[in-house]
C-alpha positions as CSV (number, residue, x, y, z in Angstrom):
1,M,-14.6,21.8,-10.3
2,R,-13.9,19.3,-13.1
3,F,-13.9,16.2,-10.9
4,G,-17.7,16.4,-10.7
5,D,-18.1,14.7,-14.0
6,A,-15.7,11.9,-13.1
7,K,-16.9,8.3,-12.4
8,P,-16.8,7.6,-8.7
9,A,-15.1,4.3,-9.0
10,P,-11.5,3.0,-9.4
11,Y,-10.2,3.1,-13.0
12,W,-8.3,-0.2,-12.5
13,R,-11.3,-2.4,-12.4
14,E,-12.2,-1.5,-16.0
15,T,-8.9,-2.9,-17.2
16,V,-9.5,-6.5,-16.0
17,E,-10.8,-8.9,-18.6
18,N,-13.0,-11.8,-17.4
19,P,-12.5,-11.0,-13.7
20,V,-12.9,-13.7,-11.1
21,D,-16.5,-14.1,-10.0
22,A,-16.5,-16.5,-7.0
23,P,-19.6,-17.6,-5.1
24,P,-20.1,-16.8,-1.4
25,L,-19.4,-19.5,1.1
26,Q,-22.4,-21.7,1.9
27,G,-22.6,-24.5,4.4
28,D,-19.8,-25.9,6.6
29,V,-16.3,-26.4,5.3
30,T,-13.1,-27.8,6.8
31,C,-9.6,-27.0,5.6
32,D,-5.9,-26.9,6.4
33,L,-5.6,-23.2,6.0
34,A,-8.2,-20.4,5.9
35,I,-7.2,-17.0,4.7
36,I,-9.4,-14.0,5.7
37,G,-9.1,-11.3,3.1
38,G,-8.7,-11.5,-0.7
39,G,-6.4,-8.5,-1.2
40,F,-2.6,-8.6,-1.9
41,T,-1.7,-10.0,1.5
42,G,-4.3,-12.8,1.5
43,L,-3.7,-13.8,-2.2
44,W,0.1,-13.9,-1.9
45,S,-0.5,-16.0,1.2
46,A,-2.7,-18.4,-0.7
47,L,-0.4,-18.7,-3.7
48,K,2.7,-19.2,-1.7
49,A,1.0,-21.7,0.5
50,T,0.1,-23.8,-2.6
51,E,3.7,-23.7,-3.6
52,R,4.9,-25.0,-0.2
53,N,2.3,-27.7,0.1
54,G,0.4,-28.6,-3.0
55,D,-1.8,-31.1,-1.1
56,A,-3.1,-28.6,1.5
57,S,-6.7,-27.5,1.4
58,I,-6.8,-23.7,1.3
59,V,-9.9,-21.5,1.5
60,V,-9.8,-17.7,0.9
61,L,-12.7,-15.7,2.3
62,E,-13.2,-12.2,0.9
63,G,-15.8,-10.0,2.5
64,G,-16.8,-8.2,-0.7
65,K,-15.6,-8.4,-4.3
66,L,-12.0,-8.7,-5.3
67,S,-10.1,-5.4,-5.7
68,N,-12.9,-3.4,-4.2
69,A,-11.0,-2.6,-1.1
70,A,-7.5,-1.2,-0.5
71,S,-5.7,-3.6,-2.9
72,G,-7.7,-2.2,-5.8
73,R,-7.7,1.4,-4.8
74,N,-4.0,2.3,-4.6
75,G,-1.7,3.9,-7.1
76,G,0.2,0.7,-7.9
77,F,3.6,1.9,-6.7
78,C,5.6,-1.2,-6.1
79,A,8.7,-0.4,-4.1
80,P,12.0,-2.3,-3.6
81,S,11.4,-2.0,0.1
82,I,9.7,-3.8,3.0
83,S,10.5,-0.9,5.5
84,H,8.7,2.1,4.1
85,G,11.9,3.2,2.4
86,V,15.5,3.5,3.2
87,S,15.3,6.4,5.6
88,N,12.6,4.7,7.7
89,A,14.8,1.6,7.9
90,T,17.9,3.6,9.0
91,Q,15.9,5.8,11.5
92,R,13.7,3.2,13.1
93,W,15.7,0.0,12.7
94,P,19.4,1.0,12.4
95,G,20.7,-2.3,13.7
96,E,19.1,-4.3,10.8
97,A,18.8,-1.5,8.2
98,E,21.3,-3.2,5.8
99,T,19.4,-6.5,6.0
100,L,16.0,-4.8,5.5
101,I,17.2,-2.9,2.5
102,R,18.7,-6.0,0.9
103,L,15.6,-8.0,1.6
104,G,13.4,-5.3,0.1
105,R,15.4,-5.3,-3.1
106,E,15.4,-9.1,-3.3
107,N,11.6,-9.2,-2.6
108,L,10.9,-7.0,-5.6
109,D,13.1,-9.2,-7.8
110,D,11.3,-12.3,-6.5
111,L,7.9,-10.7,-7.0
112,E,8.7,-10.0,-10.7
113,A,9.9,-13.6,-11.0
114,D,6.7,-15.0,-9.4
115,L,4.6,-13.1,-11.9
116,A,6.5,-14.5,-14.8
117,H,6.5,-18.0,-13.4
118,H,2.7,-18.1,-12.9
119,G,1.9,-16.1,-16.0
120,I,0.3,-13.2,-14.1
121,D,-0.2,-10.1,-16.1
122,G,-0.2,-7.5,-13.3
123,G,0.9,-4.6,-15.4
124,F,4.4,-4.8,-13.9
125,E,6.8,-2.2,-15.2
126,R,10.2,-1.5,-13.6
127,N,10.9,1.9,-15.1
128,G,12.0,3.8,-12.0
129,K,10.6,6.5,-9.8
130,L,11.3,10.3,-9.8
131,N,11.2,12.0,-6.4
132,V,10.7,15.8,-6.8
133,A,11.2,18.8,-4.5
134,A,9.3,22.1,-4.5
135,T,11.3,23.9,-1.8
136,P,15.0,24.4,-1.0
137,W,14.7,22.2,2.2
138,Q,13.0,19.5,0.2
139,A,15.9,19.6,-2.3
140,E,18.3,19.3,0.6
141,G,16.3,16.3,1.6
142,L,16.8,14.7,-1.8
143,R,20.6,15.3,-1.5
144,A,20.5,13.6,1.9
145,M,18.4,10.8,0.4
146,Q,21.0,10.3,-2.4
147,A,23.8,10.1,0.2
148,S,21.9,7.6,2.3
149,Y,21.1,5.4,-0.8
150,A,24.7,5.5,-1.8
151,R,25.7,3.9,1.5
152,F,23.8,0.9,0.5
153,G,24.8,0.8,-3.1
154,I,21.5,2.1,-4.5
155,E,21.8,3.9,-7.8
156,T,20.3,7.4,-8.1
157,E,20.6,10.5,-10.2
158,Y,20.2,14.0,-8.8
159,L,18.5,16.4,-11.3
160,E,18.1,20.2,-11.5
161,G,17.5,22.7,-14.3
162,A,17.6,21.3,-17.8
163,A,18.4,17.8,-16.6
164,L,15.1,17.8,-14.6
165,D,13.2,19.4,-17.4
166,E,14.1,16.5,-19.6
167,R,12.4,14.1,-17.1
168,F,9.6,16.3,-15.9
169,N,9.0,20.0,-16.7
170,T,6.8,21.9,-14.3
171,P,7.1,25.2,-12.5
172,R,6.2,23.6,-9.2
173,Y,9.2,21.4,-8.7
174,H,12.8,22.5,-8.9
175,A,14.9,19.4,-8.1
176,G,14.6,15.7,-8.5
177,L,16.2,12.4,-7.5
178,F,15.6,9.5,-10.0
179,E,15.9,5.9,-8.7
180,P,15.8,3.4,-11.6
181,N,15.0,0.3,-9.4
182,Y,11.3,1.0,-8.8
183,A,8.2,-0.6,-10.3
184,L,4.6,0.0,-11.0
185,V,1.7,-2.4,-11.3
186,N,-2.0,-2.4,-12.3
187,P,-3.5,-3.2,-8.8
188,A,-6.8,-4.8,-10.0
189,R,-5.0,-6.9,-12.6
190,L,-2.5,-8.0,-10.1
191,V,-5.3,-9.0,-7.6
192,D,-7.1,-10.9,-10.3
193,G,-4.0,-12.6,-11.5
194,L,-2.9,-13.7,-8.1
195,A,-6.4,-15.1,-7.4
196,K,-6.5,-17.0,-10.7
197,A,-3.1,-18.4,-10.1
198,A,-3.9,-19.6,-6.5
199,M,-7.2,-21.1,-7.7
200,A,-5.4,-22.9,-10.6
201,R,-3.2,-24.5,-7.9
202,G,-6.2,-25.8,-5.9
203,A,-7.1,-22.9,-3.5
204,S,-10.8,-22.2,-3.1
205,L,-12.0,-18.6,-3.2
206,H,-15.3,-17.2,-1.9
207,E,-16.3,-13.5,-2.4
208,N,-19.1,-11.8,-0.4
209,S,-18.1,-13.9,2.5
210,L,-17.5,-11.5,5.4
211,V,-16.1,-13.3,8.4
212,T,-18.0,-12.1,11.5
213,G,-16.6,-14.4,14.1
214,M,-13.3,-16.3,14.9
215,K,-13.1,-18.7,17.8
216,N,-10.4,-21.1,19.0
217,A,-11.8,-24.6,19.2
218,A,-10.3,-27.9,20.3
219,D,-9.9,-29.1,16.8
220,G,-9.0,-25.9,15.0
221,V,-10.2,-22.3,14.5
222,R,-13.8,-21.8,13.7
223,L,-14.8,-18.9,11.3
224,T,-18.4,-17.7,10.9
225,T,-19.9,-16.0,7.8
226,A,-23.5,-15.1,7.0
227,E,-24.2,-18.4,5.2
228,G,-21.5,-20.8,6.4
229,T,-18.7,-21.8,8.7
230,V,-15.1,-22.9,8.2
231,L,-13.1,-25.1,10.6
232,A,-9.5,-24.6,9.8
233,K,-6.3,-26.0,11.3
234,Q,-4.6,-22.7,10.7
235,V,-5.8,-19.2,9.8
236,I,-4.1,-16.1,8.2
237,L,-5.7,-12.8,9.0
238,A,-5.1,-10.5,6.0
239,T,-7.8,-7.8,6.5
240,N,-5.6,-4.7,6.0
241,A,-7.4,-1.6,7.3
242,S,-10.7,-3.3,8.2
243,V,-11.6,-3.7,11.9
244,P,-9.3,-6.5,13.1
245,L,-11.0,-9.6,14.3
246,L,-8.4,-9.9,17.0
247,R,-9.5,-7.2,19.5
248,R,-5.9,-6.6,20.8
249,L,-4.9,-5.4,17.3
250,R,-7.6,-2.7,17.0
251,S,-5.5,0.0,18.5
252,A,-2.4,-1.0,16.5
253,I,-3.6,0.6,13.3
254,I,-5.9,3.5,12.3
255,P,-7.7,3.9,9.0
256,I,-6.5,6.8,6.9
257,W,-8.4,7.8,3.8
258,D,-6.6,8.7,0.6
259,Y,-8.2,10.1,-2.5
260,T,-7.3,9.9,-6.2
261,L,-8.2,11.5,-9.6
262,V,-7.5,10.1,-13.0
263,S,-7.3,12.5,-16.0
264,E,-8.5,12.2,-19.5
265,P,-5.9,10.6,-21.9
266,L,-3.1,13.0,-22.8
267,S,-2.0,13.7,-26.3
268,A,1.6,13.5,-27.4
269,D,1.7,17.3,-27.5
270,Q,0.4,17.5,-23.9
271,L,3.0,15.0,-22.7
272,A,5.7,17.0,-24.5
273,A,4.5,20.2,-22.8
274,I,5.2,18.7,-19.3
275,G,8.3,16.8,-20.4
276,W,7.1,13.5,-19.1
277,Q,8.2,11.0,-21.8
278,G,9.1,7.9,-19.7
279,R,6.8,5.6,-17.8
280,Y,8.3,6.1,-14.4
281,G,6.2,7.1,-11.4
282,I,6.7,10.4,-9.6
283,A,6.2,11.5,-6.0
284,D,6.8,14.8,-4.4
285,S,8.8,15.2,-1.2
286,G,6.4,16.9,1.2
287,N,4.8,15.4,4.3
288,Q,1.6,16.1,2.5
289,F,2.7,14.5,-0.8
290,H,1.2,13.6,-4.2
291,Y,2.1,10.4,-6.0
292,F,1.4,10.3,-9.7
293,R,2.0,8.1,-12.7
294,K,0.9,7.6,-16.3
295,I,-1.3,4.6,-16.9
296,A,-1.9,2.5,-20.0
297,D,-3.5,5.1,-22.3
298,N,-1.5,8.1,-21.1
299,R,-3.9,9.2,-18.4
300,I,-2.4,10.7,-15.3
301,L,-3.3,9.2,-12.0
302,W,-2.9,11.9,-9.4
303,G,-3.4,10.9,-5.7
304,G,-2.5,11.5,-2.2
305,Y,-1.8,14.7,-0.2
306,D,-5.2,14.9,1.6
307,A,-4.9,12.1,4.1
308,I,-8.1,12.1,6.2
309,Y,-8.8,10.5,9.5
310,Y,-12.4,10.4,10.6
311,Y,-13.3,10.5,14.3
312,G,-13.9,7.1,15.8
313,S,-11.8,5.4,13.0
314,K,-14.8,5.4,10.7
315,R,-14.7,3.1,7.7
316,D,-18.2,3.7,6.3
317,A,-18.5,3.0,2.5
318,H,-19.8,6.5,1.7
319,L,-16.4,8.0,2.8
320,H,-14.9,6.6,-0.4
321,D,-16.2,9.8,-2.1
322,R,-15.2,13.2,-0.6
323,A,-15.7,16.4,-2.6
324,E,-13.5,18.5,-0.3
325,S,-10.5,16.2,-1.0
326,Y,-11.1,16.2,-4.7
327,E,-11.2,20.0,-4.7
328,T,-7.8,20.1,-3.0
329,I,-6.1,17.6,-5.2
330,E,-7.6,19.0,-8.4
331,R,-6.3,22.5,-7.5
332,N,-2.9,21.0,-6.8
333,F,-3.0,19.2,-10.1
334,F,-3.4,22.4,-12.1
335,D,-0.8,24.1,-10.0
336,A,1.7,21.4,-11.0
337,F,0.5,21.1,-14.6
338,P,-0.5,24.6,-15.8
339,A,0.1,23.4,-19.4
340,L,-2.8,21.0,-18.9
341,G,-5.4,23.7,-18.1
342,G,-8.0,22.3,-20.4
343,I,-8.0,18.7,-19.3
344,G,-10.8,16.9,-17.4
345,F,-11.0,13.9,-15.1
346,T,-12.7,10.6,-15.9
347,H,-12.4,8.7,-12.5
348,R,-12.3,9.6,-8.8
349,W,-12.2,7.4,-5.8
350,G,-11.0,7.0,-2.2
351,G,-9.4,4.2,-0.4
352,L,-8.2,3.1,3.1
353,I,-4.6,2.9,4.4
354,D,-3.8,0.7,7.4
355,T,-1.5,3.2,9.2
356,S,0.8,2.0,12.0
357,A,2.7,4.3,14.3
358,R,6.0,3.1,13.0
359,L,5.0,3.3,9.3
360,T,5.8,-0.4,8.7
361,A,3.9,-3.7,8.8
362,F,4.0,-6.0,11.8
363,V,3.5,-9.7,11.9
364,G,2.5,-12.0,14.7
365,T,0.5,-15.0,15.9
366,A,-2.4,-15.8,18.1
367,F,-4.5,-18.7,19.3
368,Q,-1.5,-20.9,20.2
369,N,0.1,-20.1,16.9
370,R,-2.9,-21.3,14.9
371,V,-3.5,-17.8,13.6
372,A,-1.0,-15.5,11.9
373,Y,-1.7,-11.8,11.1
374,A,0.0,-9.0,9.1
375,M,-1.1,-5.4,8.9
376,G,0.1,-1.8,9.3
377,F,1.6,-1.4,5.8
378,T,0.9,2.4,5.8
379,G,0.5,2.9,2.1
380,Q,3.6,0.8,1.1
381,G,2.0,-2.7,0.8
382,V,2.0,-3.4,-2.9
383,S,5.3,-5.3,-2.6
384,A,5.7,-5.7,1.1
385,T,2.5,-7.8,1.4
386,R,4.3,-10.6,-0.5
387,F,7.1,-10.5,2.1
388,A,4.6,-10.5,5.0
389,A,2.8,-13.4,3.5
390,L,6.0,-15.5,3.4
391,T,6.7,-14.5,7.0
392,M,3.2,-15.6,8.2
393,L,3.6,-18.9,6.5
394,D,7.0,-19.4,8.2
395,L,5.4,-18.7,11.6
396,L,2.6,-21.1,11.0
397,E,5.1,-23.8,10.0
398,G,7.1,-23.1,13.2
399,K,10.2,-22.1,11.2
400,T,12.8,-19.7,12.3
401,T,14.0,-17.8,9.3
402,E,15.7,-14.5,8.4
403,R,12.2,-13.1,8.0
404,T,10.9,-14.2,11.4
405,R,14.0,-12.9,13.2
406,L,13.4,-9.3,11.9
407,K,12.6,-6.9,14.7
408,L,10.8,-4.7,12.2
409,L,8.1,-7.4,11.8
410,S,8.1,-9.1,15.1
411,S,8.3,-6.2,17.6
412,R,5.1,-5.0,19.3
413,A,3.2,-2.4,17.4
414,V,2.9,0.9,19.3
415,P,-0.9,1.4,20.0
416,F,-2.8,4.5,19.1
417,P,-4.6,6.2,22.0
418,P,-8.3,5.9,22.4
419,E,-10.8,8.6,21.4
420,P,-11.0,11.6,21.8
421,I,-7.2,11.7,22.3
422,R,-6.7,9.8,19.1
423,S,-8.4,12.4,16.9
424,W,-6.7,15.3,18.7
425,A,-3.2,13.7,18.3
426,V,-3.7,12.9,14.6
427,K,-4.9,16.5,14.0
428,W,-2.0,18.0,15.9
429,A,0.6,15.8,14.0
430,Q,-1.0,16.7,10.7
431,T,-1.0,20.4,11.5
432,D,2.7,20.2,12.4
433,L,3.6,18.2,9.3
434,A,1.8,20.7,7.0
435,R,3.7,23.6,8.8
436,E,7.0,21.8,8.2
437,D,6.1,21.6,4.4
438,L,5.7,25.4,4.4
439,T,8.6,26.4,6.6
440,G,11.1,23.6,6.6
441,H,11.0,23.6,10.5
442,R,10.3,20.3,12.3
443,S,8.3,20.9,15.4
444,L,9.0,19.8,19.0
445,L,6.2,17.3,18.7
446,L,7.5,15.7,15.6
447,R,11.1,15.7,16.9
448,T,9.9,14.0,20.1
449,L,8.0,11.3,18.1
450,D,11.2,10.8,16.0
451,K,13.1,10.2,19.2
452,F,10.8,7.5,20.2
453,K,10.7,6.0,16.7
454,I,7.0,6.5,16.2
455,G,5.1,8.9,13.9
456,F,2.2,9.5,11.6
457,G,2.2,9.0,7.8
458,S,0.4,7.6,4.8
């Protein structure tokens, strides 16, 4: 297997020049707003909080180093959606689907405007996304997807035969649906840029400052780290797939592990052989799906498919590297790209996804509205974290807004069952999802979950 020579670390970090290097928290600090977590959710919260109140004292506490967790380990697919896509909005939130789809598109526009306003070079490219199908039933799904998009005025182009070959030429996929309004980012550069922008506006950032305790006090919320404490008037909990500090949230998400390979740079001839000339991202249409994209020097990032849940919701650091998953996704890579048979891989890594049972994030408050939280993005957080950050700030300010009224965000998250039922249920769902990919038949279990608007995904 060729992945064995790949560097076991995310490629993205190597693209950041002069990355933020913040000291750990030491001593006792008081502030207006403390933010736990220095990923997309926490840093958008910090930046937007400085815009709303430039005089507020804001402290961001990151448990490790920036971009070392989920926000620096994803593929950088930046969707015009806050609802895990149009179909999830229409199936699970039909009464507000039109609003969700509009807000998702506006959020991507506003995200791009924010990056320009603050001079953040996050590698933002809005070049579209190609959804591809390998089976007749997946092609039918793309047709249905196009019809659903058309209801909401979303532009798409259905592709088969020579038209598909011009966009992407591979024997594995036989149909495609191109959506031009879709973006990609460089995750590590986006994290670094958001951090620097927030710090330039007065926010304080501390890396290697894991919060181990959070208690409600008479004069605020007290946070404890290894070498210091923070007394904050308000707190934002932005810890993604880490174990939530609020115990009642621990059954609301499960950690799903996703693995990625990055190829050697492709030559012009190699790119021509697979017909991939544009810089759009691509994703296949299976339940077990791959997402892939070209990055700056024409390497292919190839991730997904092998979503792994470890018994007991394990989050151990050594699980970031898993040979069995790399073997599977490497084999699928060469199945999709037989013309690239001689290519090798330079980077490999794993990352965590904070999976919720309704596939979308949820937002809420605790400690008499002193604490706001957001989690459960289920692999679609690159853009949706910005929207969640704004919603949390609305809640902490006591505002009723279009965001805070959304049932998608404010309704109670369906809890996952305890072990050992949890592992059994996840395995059962994954087995049925894989069988559906092979046969096109949706099982009774999956149809029942659909009926109750819950499910499993990544």
